[in-house]
A tleap script that builds the chain and sets N, CA, C and O, in Angstrom:
source leaprc.protein.ff14SB
mol = sequence {
  NMET PRO PHE THR LEU SER THR PRO ALA HIE
  SER ASP LEU LEU ILE LYS LYS SER ARG PHE
  ILE GLY CYS VAL GLN ALA VAL LEU GLU SER
  LEU PRO VAL ARG GLN GLN GLN ALA PHE LEU
  LEU ARG ALA TRP GLU GLY LEU ASP THR ALA
  GLU THR ALA ALA VAL MET ALA CYS SER GLU
  SER SER VAL LYS THR HIE TYR ALA ARG ALA
  VAL ALA ALA LEU ARG ALA GLY LEU ALA GLY
  GLN GLY ALA THR CPRO
}
set mol.1.N position { 29.515 -3.400 29.269 }
set mol.1.CA position { 28.225 -3.348 29.989 }
set mol.1.C position { 27.213 -2.781 28.740 }
set mol.1.O position { 27.440 -1.798 28.034 }
set mol.2.N position { 26.011 -3.700 28.672 }
set mol.2.CA position { 25.111 -3.250 27.539 }
set mol.2.C position { 24.345 -1.891 27.902 }
set mol.2.O position { 24.354 -1.510 29.072 }
set mol.3.N position { 23.795 -1.281 27.078 }
set mol.3.CA position { 23.167 0.059 27.150 }
set mol.3.C position { 21.679 -0.271 27.710 }
set mol.3.O position { 20.949 -0.895 26.940 }
set mol.4.N position { 21.276 0.013 28.704 }
set mol.4.CA position { 20.048 -0.175 29.465 }
set mol.4.C position { 19.303 1.015 29.709 }
set mol.4.O position { 19.812 2.104 29.447 }
set mol.5.N position { 18.103 0.926 30.203 }
set mol.5.CA position { 17.201 2.009 30.544 }
set mol.5.C position { 17.768 2.652 31.899 }
set mol.5.O position { 17.604 3.826 32.228 }
set mol.6.N position { 18.482 1.653 32.647 }
set mol.6.CA position { 19.023 2.235 33.952 }
set mol.6.C position { 20.449 2.623 34.025 }
set mol.6.O position { 21.052 2.744 35.092 }
set mol.7.N position { 20.999 2.825 32.784 }
set mol.7.CA position { 22.398 3.254 32.904 }
set mol.7.C position { 22.442 4.740 33.032 }
set mol.7.O position { 21.559 5.405 32.492 }
set mol.8.N position { 23.466 5.349 33.749 }
set mol.8.CA position { 23.634 6.836 33.837 }
set mol.8.C position { 23.494 7.571 32.502 }
set mol.8.O position { 22.872 8.614 32.301 }
set mol.9.N position { 24.193 6.831 31.624 }
set mol.9.CA position { 24.007 7.413 30.112 }
set mol.9.C position { 22.758 7.537 29.530 }
set mol.9.O position { 22.460 8.434 28.742 }
set mol.10.N position { 22.008 6.637 29.912 }
set mol.10.CA position { 20.726 6.703 29.243 }
set mol.10.C position { 19.861 7.852 30.201 }
set mol.10.O position { 19.060 8.597 29.637 }
set mol.11.N position { 20.047 7.926 31.451 }
set mol.11.CA position { 19.398 8.864 32.172 }
set mol.11.C position { 19.848 10.310 31.693 }
set mol.11.O position { 19.028 11.214 31.533 }
set mol.12.N position { 21.132 10.455 31.487 }
set mol.12.CA position { 21.737 11.879 30.896 }
set mol.12.C position { 21.119 12.114 29.804 }
set mol.12.O position { 20.688 13.260 29.680 }
set mol.13.N position { 20.883 11.163 28.713 }
set mol.13.CA position { 20.380 11.437 27.377 }
set mol.13.C position { 18.849 11.650 27.474 }
set mol.13.O position { 18.347 12.381 26.619 }
set mol.14.N position { 18.112 11.142 28.340 }
set mol.14.CA position { 16.869 11.632 28.750 }
set mol.14.C position { 16.545 13.016 29.140 }
set mol.14.O position { 15.668 13.731 28.655 }
set mol.15.N position { 17.393 13.298 30.105 }
set mol.15.CA position { 17.230 14.703 30.710 }
set mol.15.C position { 17.711 15.651 29.621 }
set mol.15.O position { 17.008 16.637 29.398 }
set mol.16.N position { 18.812 15.474 28.923 }
set mol.16.CA position { 19.102 16.381 27.914 }
set mol.16.C position { 17.911 16.516 26.835 }
set mol.16.O position { 17.498 17.629 26.507 }
set mol.17.N position { 17.408 15.389 26.329 }
set mol.17.CA position { 16.400 15.455 25.350 }
set mol.17.C position { 15.169 16.251 25.980 }
set mol.17.O position { 14.572 17.064 25.274 }
set mol.18.N position { 14.825 16.053 27.154 }
set mol.18.CA position { 13.683 16.711 27.814 }
set mol.18.C position { 14.011 18.330 27.892 }
set mol.18.O position { 13.098 19.135 27.707 }
set mol.19.N position { 15.101 18.683 28.120 }
set mol.19.CA position { 15.413 19.869 28.233 }
set mol.19.C position { 15.404 20.753 26.889 }
set mol.19.O position { 15.043 21.922 26.756 }
set mol.20.N position { 15.930 19.810 25.886 }
set mol.20.CA position { 15.939 20.391 24.388 }
set mol.20.C position { 14.415 20.540 24.170 }
set mol.20.O position { 14.012 21.643 23.803 }
set mol.21.N position { 13.599 19.617 24.345 }
set mol.21.CA position { 12.117 19.600 23.987 }
set mol.21.C position { 11.523 20.918 24.672 }
set mol.21.O position { 10.839 21.708 24.022 }
set mol.22.N position { 11.779 21.079 25.822 }
set mol.22.CA position { 11.413 22.167 26.557 }
set mol.22.C position { 11.691 23.601 25.967 }
set mol.22.O position { 10.869 24.517 25.960 }
set mol.23.N position { 12.894 23.654 25.505 }
set mol.23.CA position { 13.444 24.770 24.870 }
set mol.23.C position { 12.681 25.029 23.504 }
set mol.23.O position { 12.335 26.178 23.229 }
set mol.24.N position { 12.445 24.086 22.735 }
set mol.24.CA position { 11.663 24.130 21.573 }
set mol.24.C position { 10.467 24.580 21.778 }
set mol.24.O position { 10.063 25.468 21.029 }
set mol.25.N position { 9.775 24.176 22.636 }
set mol.25.CA position { 8.366 24.393 23.112 }
set mol.25.C position { 8.329 25.906 23.424 }
set mol.25.O position { 7.532 26.643 22.843 }
set mol.26.N position { 9.143 26.326 24.287 }
set mol.26.CA position { 9.218 27.783 24.738 }
set mol.26.C position { 9.600 28.697 23.540 }
set mol.26.O position { 9.034 29.786 23.452 }
set mol.27.N position { 10.344 28.400 22.791 }
set mol.27.CA position { 10.589 29.189 21.532 }
set mol.27.C position { 9.312 29.220 20.652 }
set mol.27.O position { 8.855 30.273 20.206 }
set mol.28.N position { 8.755 27.981 20.426 }
set mol.28.CA position { 7.587 27.982 19.611 }
set mol.28.C position { 6.429 28.851 20.211 }
set mol.28.O position { 5.664 29.491 19.491 }
set mol.29.N position { 6.361 28.833 21.418 }
set mol.29.CA position { 5.151 29.612 22.089 }
set mol.29.C position { 5.503 31.087 22.003 }
set mol.29.O position { 4.575 31.885 22.132 }
set mol.30.N position { 6.772 31.559 21.793 }
set mol.30.CA position { 7.034 32.904 21.679 }
set mol.30.C position { 6.758 33.478 20.348 }
set mol.30.O position { 6.647 34.673 20.075 }
set mol.31.N position { 6.649 32.320 19.448 }
set mol.31.CA position { 6.429 33.070 17.908 }
set mol.31.C position { 4.982 33.555 17.717 }
set mol.31.O position { 4.024 33.122 18.358 }
set mol.32.N position { 4.929 34.502 16.766 }
set mol.32.CA position { 3.443 34.801 16.374 }
set mol.32.C position { 2.622 33.639 15.932 }
set mol.32.O position { 3.208 32.684 15.421 }
set mol.33.N position { 1.181 33.615 16.089 }
set mol.33.CA position { 0.491 32.482 15.849 }
set mol.33.C position { 0.636 31.981 14.515 }
set mol.33.O position { 0.768 30.770 14.343 }
set mol.34.N position { 0.625 32.859 13.461 }
set mol.34.CA position { 0.688 32.420 12.037 }
set mol.34.C position { 2.189 31.719 11.803 }
set mol.34.O position { 2.281 30.803 10.986 }
set mol.35.N position { 3.303 32.154 12.508 }
set mol.35.CA position { 4.386 31.400 12.278 }
set mol.35.C position { 4.168 30.097 13.054 }
set mol.35.O position { 4.680 29.110 12.526 }
set mol.36.N position { 3.526 29.903 14.172 }
set mol.36.CA position { 3.467 28.728 14.864 }
set mol.36.C position { 2.752 27.772 13.916 }
set mol.36.O position { 3.258 26.697 13.594 }
set mol.37.N position { 1.533 28.196 13.466 }
set mol.37.CA position { 0.761 27.384 12.611 }
set mol.37.C position { 1.587 26.778 11.351 }
set mol.37.O position { 1.689 25.567 11.158 }
set mol.38.N position { 2.140 27.729 10.553 }
set mol.38.CA position { 3.050 27.306 9.368 }
set mol.38.C position { 4.099 26.261 9.933 }
set mol.38.O position { 4.207 25.178 9.358 }
set mol.39.N position { 4.756 26.510 10.871 }
set mol.39.CA position { 5.805 25.565 11.291 }
set mol.39.C position { 5.275 24.212 11.766 }
set mol.39.O position { 5.766 23.131 11.440 }
set mol.40.N position { 4.198 24.387 12.589 }
set mol.40.CA position { 3.773 22.973 13.237 }
set mol.40.C position { 3.083 22.186 11.872 }
set mol.40.O position { 3.308 20.992 11.677 }
set mol.41.N position { 2.309 22.909 11.051 }
set mol.41.CA position { 1.628 22.109 9.984 }
set mol.41.C position { 2.793 21.556 8.895 }
set mol.41.O position { 2.635 20.534 8.227 }
set mol.42.N position { 3.906 22.355 8.839 }
set mol.42.CA position { 4.719 21.916 7.712 }
set mol.42.C position { 5.639 20.771 8.526 }
set mol.42.O position { 5.612 19.596 8.160 }
set mol.43.N position { 6.364 21.164 9.535 }
set mol.43.CA position { 7.392 20.305 10.192 }
set mol.43.C position { 6.737 19.178 11.028 }
set mol.43.O position { 7.230 18.051 10.998 }
set mol.44.N position { 5.711 19.431 11.724 }
set mol.44.CA position { 5.100 18.250 12.621 }
set mol.44.C position { 4.278 17.504 12.028 }
set mol.44.O position { 4.335 16.277 12.118 }
set mol.45.N position { 3.171 18.294 11.162 }
set mol.45.CA position { 2.082 17.377 10.486 }
set mol.45.C position { 2.516 16.929 9.206 }
set mol.45.O position { 1.816 16.115 8.604 }
set mol.46.N position { 3.635 17.374 8.681 }
set mol.46.CA position { 4.143 16.939 7.210 }
set mol.46.C position { 3.356 17.518 6.114 }
set mol.46.O position { 3.531 16.980 5.021 }
set mol.47.N position { 2.535 18.488 6.167 }
set mol.47.CA position { 1.760 19.078 5.039 }
set mol.47.C position { 2.812 19.774 4.134 }
set mol.47.O position { 3.852 20.288 4.547 }
set mol.48.N position { 2.390 19.718 2.815 }
set mol.48.CA position { 3.188 20.592 1.992 }
set mol.48.C position { 2.688 22.033 1.946 }
set mol.48.O position { 1.777 22.377 2.699 }
set mol.49.N position { 3.237 22.870 1.110 }
set mol.49.CA position { 3.010 24.163 1.035 }
set mol.49.C position { 1.585 24.488 0.670 }
set mol.49.O position { 0.971 25.327 1.329 }
set mol.50.N position { 1.070 23.915 -0.271 }
set mol.50.CA position { -0.218 24.138 -0.867 }
set mol.50.C position { -1.338 23.604 0.377 }
set mol.50.O position { -2.287 24.227 0.853 }
set mol.51.N position { -0.907 22.399 0.658 }
set mol.51.CA position { -2.000 21.890 1.947 }
set mol.51.C position { -1.929 22.968 3.139 }
set mol.51.O position { -2.941 23.350 3.727 }
set mol.52.N position { -0.789 23.364 3.400 }
set mol.52.CA position { -0.684 24.319 4.616 }
set mol.52.C position { -1.404 25.475 4.327 }
set mol.52.O position { -2.147 25.932 5.196 }
set mol.53.N position { -1.293 26.064 3.157 }
set mol.53.CA position { -1.856 27.340 2.570 }
set mol.53.C position { -3.467 27.192 2.711 }
set mol.53.O position { -4.140 28.126 3.147 }
set mol.54.N position { -4.034 25.973 2.320 }
set mol.54.CA position { -5.375 25.716 2.335 }
set mol.54.C position { -5.977 25.699 3.617 }
set mol.54.O position { -7.100 26.171 3.792 }
set mol.55.N position { -5.160 25.076 4.730 }
set mol.55.CA position { -5.677 25.050 6.111 }
set mol.55.C position { -5.459 26.468 6.713 }
set mol.55.O position { -6.247 26.836 7.584 }
set mol.56.N position { -4.522 27.237 6.346 }
set mol.56.CA position { -4.284 28.443 7.030 }
set mol.56.C position { -5.125 29.447 6.226 }
set mol.56.O position { -5.135 30.608 6.637 }
set mol.57.N position { -5.794 29.152 5.186 }
set mol.57.CA position { -6.504 30.074 4.346 }
set mol.57.C position { -5.651 31.394 3.857 }
set mol.57.O position { -6.003 32.560 4.039 }
set mol.58.N position { -4.579 31.000 3.266 }
set mol.58.CA position { -3.687 32.106 2.925 }
set mol.58.C position { -3.006 31.637 1.559 }
set mol.58.O position { -3.295 30.545 1.069 }
set mol.59.N position { -2.100 32.496 0.971 }
set mol.59.CA position { -1.388 32.159 -0.126 }
set mol.59.C position { -0.226 31.040 0.108 }
set mol.59.O position { 0.130 30.739 1.248 }
set mol.60.N position { 0.265 30.524 -0.908 }
set mol.60.CA position { 1.440 29.528 -0.652 }
set mol.60.C position { 2.562 30.561 -0.311 }
set mol.60.O position { 3.290 30.169 0.601 }
set mol.61.N position { 2.871 31.765 -0.817 }
set mol.61.CA position { 4.013 32.443 -0.505 }
set mol.61.C position { 3.871 33.087 0.854 }
set mol.61.O position { 4.882 33.462 1.448 }
set mol.62.N position { 2.490 33.256 1.454 }
set mol.62.CA position { 2.621 33.649 2.806 }
set mol.62.C position { 3.071 32.518 3.736 }
set mol.62.O position { 3.783 32.756 4.711 }
set mol.63.N position { 2.624 31.209 3.408 }
set mol.63.CA position { 3.187 30.050 4.218 }
set mol.63.C position { 4.630 30.036 4.123 }
set mol.63.O position { 5.254 29.832 5.164 }
set mol.64.N position { 5.279 30.223 3.014 }
set mol.64.CA position { 6.690 30.203 2.878 }
set mol.64.C position { 7.458 31.155 3.687 }
set mol.64.O position { 8.556 30.900 4.183 }
set mol.65.N position { 6.769 32.364 3.806 }
set mol.65.CA position { 7.382 33.518 4.492 }
set mol.65.C position { 7.146 33.156 6.064 }
set mol.65.O position { 8.124 33.232 6.808 }
set mol.66.N position { 5.976 32.794 6.557 }
set mol.66.CA position { 5.840 32.430 7.914 }
set mol.66.C position { 6.684 31.307 8.432 }
set mol.66.O position { 7.225 31.310 9.537 }
set mol.67.N position { 6.753 30.360 7.558 }
set mol.67.CA position { 7.570 29.194 7.714 }
set mol.67.C position { 9.068 29.498 7.884 }
set mol.67.O position { 9.690 29.150 8.888 }
set mol.68.N position { 9.537 30.070 7.000 }
set mol.68.CA position { 10.959 30.534 6.974 }
set mol.68.C position { 11.299 31.537 8.183 }
set mol.68.O position { 12.372 31.458 8.782 }
set mol.69.N position { 10.329 32.471 8.496 }
set mol.69.CA position { 10.725 33.300 9.724 }
set mol.69.C position { 10.612 32.395 11.125 }
set mol.69.O position { 11.322 32.615 12.107 }
set mol.70.N position { 9.708 31.450 11.064 }
set mol.70.CA position { 9.642 30.450 12.209 }
set mol.70.C position { 10.979 29.709 12.344 }
set mol.70.O position { 11.592 29.713 13.411 }
set mol.71.N position { 11.383 29.131 11.347 }
set mol.71.CA position { 12.647 28.324 11.316 }
set mol.71.C position { 13.737 29.238 11.871 }
set mol.71.O position { 14.429 28.882 12.825 }
set mol.72.N position { 13.891 30.450 11.252 }
set mol.72.CA position { 14.986 31.421 11.607 }
set mol.72.C position { 14.952 31.772 13.177 }
set mol.72.O position { 15.959 31.830 13.884 }
set mol.73.N position { 13.712 31.984 13.582 }
set mol.73.CA position { 13.372 32.227 15.090 }
set mol.73.C position { 13.753 31.095 15.873 }
set mol.73.O position { 14.469 31.327 16.847 }
set mol.74.N position { 13.394 29.840 15.625 }
set mol.74.CA position { 13.876 28.753 16.288 }
set mol.74.C position { 15.363 28.360 16.244 }
set mol.74.O position { 15.949 27.725 17.121 }
set mol.75.N position { 15.823 28.770 15.244 }
set mol.75.CA position { 17.357 28.528 15.316 }
set mol.75.C position { 18.107 29.612 16.201 }
set mol.75.O position { 19.051 29.285 16.919 }
set mol.76.N position { 17.670 30.848 16.122 }
set mol.76.CA position { 18.129 31.916 16.957 }
set mol.76.C position { 17.873 31.640 18.386 }
set mol.76.O position { 18.787 31.682 19.210 }
set mol.77.N position { 16.553 31.334 18.726 }
set mol.77.CA position { 16.073 31.155 20.107 }
set mol.77.C position { 16.947 29.815 20.611 }
set mol.77.O position { 17.520 29.887 21.698 }
set mol.78.N position { 17.031 28.750 19.911 }
set mol.78.CA position { 17.783 27.661 20.543 }
set mol.78.C position { 19.172 27.845 20.521 }
set mol.78.O position { 19.781 27.166 21.347 }
set mol.79.N position { 19.876 28.621 19.759 }
set mol.79.CA position { 21.166 28.949 19.890 }
set mol.79.C position { 21.422 29.681 21.014 }
set mol.79.O position { 22.354 29.380 21.760 }
set mol.80.N position { 20.573 30.767 21.253 }
set mol.80.CA position { 20.565 31.578 22.364 }
set mol.80.C position { 20.487 31.054 23.769 }
set mol.80.O position { 20.992 31.622 24.738 }
set mol.81.N position { 19.761 29.839 23.808 }
set mol.81.CA position { 19.634 29.104 25.176 }
set mol.81.C position { 20.662 28.053 25.034 }
set mol.81.O position { 20.618 27.217 25.937 }
set mol.82.N position { 21.614 27.867 24.103 }
set mol.82.CA position { 22.608 26.871 24.218 }
set mol.82.C position { 22.026 25.401 23.884 }
set mol.82.O position { 22.668 24.402 24.207 }
set mol.83.N position { 21.012 25.331 23.344 }
set mol.83.CA position { 20.122 24.057 23.299 }
set mol.83.C position { 20.661 23.340 22.071 }
set mol.83.O position { 20.870 23.947 21.021 }
set mol.84.N position { 20.882 22.044 22.219 }
set mol.84.CA position { 21.226 21.236 21.116 }
set mol.84.C position { 20.450 19.857 21.133 }
set mol.84.O position { 20.233 19.301 22.210 }
set mol.85.N position { 20.109 19.404 20.147 }
set mol.85.CA position { 19.374 18.013 20.130 }
set mol.85.C position { 20.211 17.006 20.795 }
set mol.85.O position { 19.819 15.843 20.891 }
savepdb mol mol.pdb
quit
C-alpha cells in the first residue's frame, strides 16, 4: 500500500513530530534570553558567529558561549523529556 496522508503511519509520524516540536519550544522558552537569541540566530536564521555578534551587540566569544550553553541545555532538556526527532 502506498504511503499517503491518510495512513496510520503518517498520522503517527505527524503526532510524534508535533510533540517533538512542542518539547523543543518548551526547552527554548526556559533558556535565558541571550541563549535563546544566540541559538535562534545561529540555528534557525543561519547567521554566522560574527553576524550574530553584531545583531546581539556582543563579542563573538560571547555568542559562542551562549550558543554552546543553549545547545547543551536543549540536549539535556530534550533527553530529560524523552524527546526524539
